[in-house]
C-alpha atoms as one frame of an Amber mdcrd trajectory, in Angstrom:
protein
  96.074 112.360   1.776  97.948 114.403  -0.689 101.209 112.881   0.575  99.564
 109.421  -0.128  98.577 110.517  -3.668 102.160 111.816  -4.299 103.734 108.594
  -3.033 101.223 106.520  -5.087 102.105 108.536  -8.174 105.816 108.104  -7.671
 105.467 104.310  -7.014 102.963 103.673  -9.787 105.486 101.667 -11.842 106.089
  99.298  -8.858 104.069  96.147  -8.170 102.423  96.666  -4.735 100.256  93.641
  -4.559 100.609  93.603  -0.765  99.041  97.046  -0.305  95.486  95.729  -0.454
  96.104  93.376   2.618  97.611  96.323   4.571  94.625  98.506   3.688  92.282
  95.804   4.902  94.283  95.462   8.115  94.267  99.146   8.813  90.500  99.349
   8.203  89.900  96.548  10.687  92.073  98.321  13.117  90.300 101.581  12.772
  86.920  99.859  13.201  88.250  98.100  16.311  89.478 101.359  17.790  86.134
 103.109  16.925  84.367 100.400  18.851  86.685 100.881  21.796  86.007 104.615
  21.814  82.286 104.091  21.530  82.301 101.576  24.257  84.169 103.838  26.626
  81.700 106.790  25.984  79.059 106.550  28.703  76.656 108.956  26.970  76.600
 106.727  23.832  76.157 103.487  25.821  73.319 105.003  27.941  71.415 106.204
  24.743  72.177 103.167  22.609  68.624 102.075  22.421  67.513 105.469  21.183
  70.425 105.635  18.640  69.746 102.168  17.457  66.079 103.011  16.577  67.201
 106.200  14.810  69.806 104.285  12.878  67.163 101.702  11.925  64.893 104.456
  10.612  67.595 106.112   8.614  68.799 102.737   7.138  65.317 101.819   6.064
  64.653 105.347   4.568  67.913 105.215   2.789  67.216 101.815   1.310  63.711
 102.616   0.255  64.803 105.941  -1.237  67.603 104.275  -3.184  65.174 101.703
  -4.483  62.707 104.359  -5.500  65.369 106.390  -7.342  66.652 103.283  -9.038
  63.229 102.417 -10.186  62.471 105.902 -11.445  65.841 105.907 -13.312  65.092
 102.486 -14.870  61.701 103.545 -15.934  62.975 106.771 -17.492  65.758 104.944
 -19.321  63.442 102.220 -20.752  60.483 104.648 -21.462  61.496 105.041 -25.180
  62.186 101.284 -25.589  58.588 100.234 -24.414  57.032 102.642 -26.900  58.999
 101.194 -29.732  58.094  97.564 -28.908  54.391  98.151 -29.094
């Protein structure tokens, strides 16, 4: 990663408009290879139903927690504004 930062720093004056497409390609390749690895792992495949339910619980809890924190932040930011409007 540090090498990438150094190369990016040295090439900062160059126009690298193609780099975004390359990054997207590599992300898709990594996701594909991750899927191949997971598909080849018999333990994960055998327990996929359990892992799927746990993932669903974690996703729902994360979404609800984020919404609650956002609401609390919004309420604390606008608390002073509501008092002034009345």
